[in-house]
N, C-alpha and C positions, 0 to 999 in steps of 0.2 A: 665256508667261512665268508664273512663279509669282505668287501673290497678294502684293501690296505690293512688287513688284519695283522696283528703282531702276536706271535705265539712263541713263548720262550720257557725253557726249564720245566719240561713236562715229560712224564713217563707213562706209557701204556703197558701194563703187565698182563700178558696172556689174553689179548682180545681175540674173539672169534667172530668171523663174518661169513655167512653163507649168502652167496650172491643170488638175488631173486630175479624174476623175469624182467623187471623194469629198472634194474640197477645198471645204468649205462656207464657210470663213473664210480669206481670203488677204491677207497683208501681208508686207513684207520683214522687218520687225523681229519682228512677232508676229501671230498670228491673233486672240487675245483677251487683254485685260488687265483686271485687277481691282485697283483702288486702287493703280495703279502711278504712278511718277514718271518721266517721260521728258523729258530735257533735253539740248539740244545734240546731237541725233542727226540725221544728214543722209544722205539717199539720193541718190546721183548716178547719172544715166544708166541708171535701172532700166527693164527691159522686163517687163511682166506681161501675159500673153495667155491666151486660152482661150475656149471657147464654152459653158461650163457656167454654171448659175445659182448664183453665189456672192456673198457679201458681200466686197467688195474695197476695200482701202486701200493707198496707196503705202507708208505707214509701218506702220499697224496696221489690221486689218479692223474690229475691234469693241472699242474701249476703253470700259470701263464702270466704274461704282461709284467715283466720286471719282478717277479717273485724271486726271493733269495732264500736259499736253504743252506744253512751252515751248521757244522758240528752236529749232525743228526744221524740216526742209525735205525736199521731194522735188523735185530739180532736174533738168530735162530728162527728165522721166518719160514713158514711153510705156505707157499703160494701155489695152489694147485688149481689152475684155471685153463684147461687144455683147449678151450674154444675161444679164448679171449685174445685180443690184440688192440693196442700194444700193451705189454706187461713188463713191469720193472720192479726190482726188489725194493727200491725207494720210491720211484715215480714211474707212472706208465707213459705219459706223453707230455713232454715239456715244450713250451712254445714262447715265442716273443720275448727274447732277452732274459729268460729265466736262468739263474745261476745256481749251480750246486757246487759246494766247496767243503772239503774236510769232512766227508761223511763216509759211512760204513754200512755194509750189508753182509750178513752171513745167513746161510740156509739153503733151501731148495725152492726153485722157481720153475714152474711149468706153464707155458702159454701156447698159443697157436703160431703166431708170427710176430716179428718185431719184439723179441724177448731179450731183456738184458739184466745183468746182475745189479746194476744201479738204475738204469733208465731203459725203457723199451724203445721209445722214439724221441729223438732230440731234433727240434726244429729251429726256426729262424733266430739267429743271433744268440743262441743259447750256449752255455759253456759248462763243462764238467771237469773239475780240477781237484787234485789231491783226494781222490776217493779210493777206498780199499774194499774189494769184494772177495769174499771167501764163499763161493757159491757153486751149486750144481744147477745149471740152466739147461732147459730142454724146450725145443719148439720144432715145428715143422720145417721152417726156414727163417733166415734173417735173425740169427741168434748171436749174442756177444757176451763176453764175460763182464764188460762194463756197459756197453750200449748195444742194443739190437740193430737199430738203424739211425743214421745221423746225416744231417745236412753238413755243409762244409764250415763248421764252426769249432772252436777250440775244445779238444779233449786232451788234457795235459796232466802229466805226472800222476797217473793212476796206477794202481797195482792190483792185478786180478789173479786169484788162485782158485783151483777147483776143477770143474769140468763143464764143457759145452757140448750139447748134442743136437744135431739137425737131422730130421728124419725124412723129409720130403723136399723135392725141388719145386720151384715156383714156375710160373708160365714161361720164364726165360730160360728154364732148365738149369738153374743154379740154386745152390743150397744157402749160400751166404752165411758162413759161420766162421767165428774167429775168437781169439782170446780177449781182444779189446773191443773192436767194432765189427759187427757182422756185415753191415751194408753201409758203404759210404757213397753219397751222391757224387756223380761225375762232374768234373769241371772241364769244359771244352776251351777255356781261354788260355791254356798253357801257363797259368799262374804257378809260381813256385813258392807261394806262401805256405808255411808249414802249419798245419792245423792239428795233426795227430802226433804229438811229440812227448818225449820223456816218459813213455809208458812201459810197464813191465808186465809180461804175461807169464804165468806159470800154470797155464790151463791146459788140460788134456781135452782134445777135441775128437768127437766121434761123428762120423757121417757115413752114408753108404759108400762102398768102394767106387772110386772113379768120380765122386761128387766134385762139382766145379765150385770155384770161389770159396774154398775152405783153406784158411791160412792161420798162422800163429798170431798175427797182430790185427790185420784187417782182412775181411773176407772178400766181398764183392767190391770192386773199384771200377774205374773207367776202362780198365783192361778187359773187363767182362762184358762190355757193350757189344752189340752186334756189329760186326765189320764185314763189308763186302769182300769178295775174293780180290786179293792184291792191295787192299786198303791197309795202311799202316796202323798197327795196334798201338794205342796210346798207353803210356806208362803213368801210373799214379805218382804225382810230384809233391803231394802234401804231407809226406811222412818224414820224420827225422828223429834220431836218437831213441828208437824203440828197441826193446830187448826181450828175449825169451829164455826162460830157465829150462832145466833138463826135464821137468814134468810137462812141458809144452809140446806134447806129441800129437800126431794126427793118426787116428786109428791105431794107436800104440807104436807108431813108427817115429823115430827121432828125425827131425829135419835139421840139416846143417845150413847155416847162413852166417856170413860175416858182414852183411849189409844192413845197417841200422835204419836205412831209409826205404827198405823194401817191405812188402806185405808180410814177410816172415820175420822181420827184425833181425837183430844180431844175437848169436849165441852168448849166453852168460852163465857162469857158475855162481849161483847166488851165495853159496857158502863162503866163497872167496872174495866177495865184494866188500867195499869199504864205505864208510860214511862219505868220504871224499868223492867216490864215484857217483853216488846218488846226488850229491850236491852239484856236481858238474852237469848233470842232466836236468837240474831244476828243483829237486826235492829240498824242502826247507824244514829244518829240524828244530823242535822246541816243544812247548806244551800249551799251544793255543791254536786257534783257527788260522792265524796268519802264518805260523810255523808249525804245521800240524803233524809232522812225522817224528817218530822215535825209531831207533835202531834196536832190533831184538838181538838176543844172544846168538841167534843163527844167522846174523847179518842180513836180515830182511827188513824192509820198512813196515811200520805199523802205525795206524792212526792213534794219536796221543791219548784218547780217552778210553780205549778199549779195556784196559785193565783197571780202570777206576770204578769203584762201587757206584751203581746207579740206583739201586733200590734195596730196601730192607724187608726181609720176611721174618715175621715174629710169631712164635708160639710159646707155650708155657715151658717147653723143654730146651729150646735152642734159639740162637740168633744167627742168621745167615746173611752175609752180604753177597750180592750178585751184580 
């Protein structure tokens, strides 16, 4: 797309992309955007596949420089790119003040490293808020239900469901896998600014037995840095009000925690939660991108446009809304 492009109210139905030898940035809408405005764009039943090392996103591979993405989705996506990184259900690599808000991904996502349900790699001054992922995500390492790897910038009020699988350790001998963020950059300044807040994980995580940096909310943090013998291990201070449901197991084992500021988050029974609980941790309820959540009959949050018809399929015998 050209710089400062505006794309609104667009649907892609069943696109197919086979990644070629020289496709370094791959997305259904665009490879790269600069200062773009993307709103109400939906990718339905996409298949993206290939064995090359590319940056891959279901919507955009590399949105950058003040790009905003609002009320967008990649629904029932099949993103099978086992040698690619970063890889995200919506965007592969977001940079320089890119904002993603009120967006949704469902489907299967396979990449090499830095693999996320919404975003693979989130960089400088970017933010991911009010996003919902219902995904099965798999990579060698650095895998997250919302974000694979992130700098220290806001990831707020997101809800992840499904599964995350990390299969191999990296050079630091960690797997870096979690329901929300697989890898979070370290902060050595002892800042207590909260950056990963108000998120809910109901993601089952699988990794080799004994794998390091595998947790329900955030995988690798400053605690997993290399410390000399006798050196005090730092604790991650940037987490607050994060919760994990009963499906958020690690290798099938339930983890118990009452600390919502820890890498495991606090236990929550989602069927017993109320709208008031979600509002207390920052979820905004309504029917638009500013107040993007609705409450389902099972007391779980859902992005407002999910059950709205997006396209019409016509033939001589029937009319189907999807």
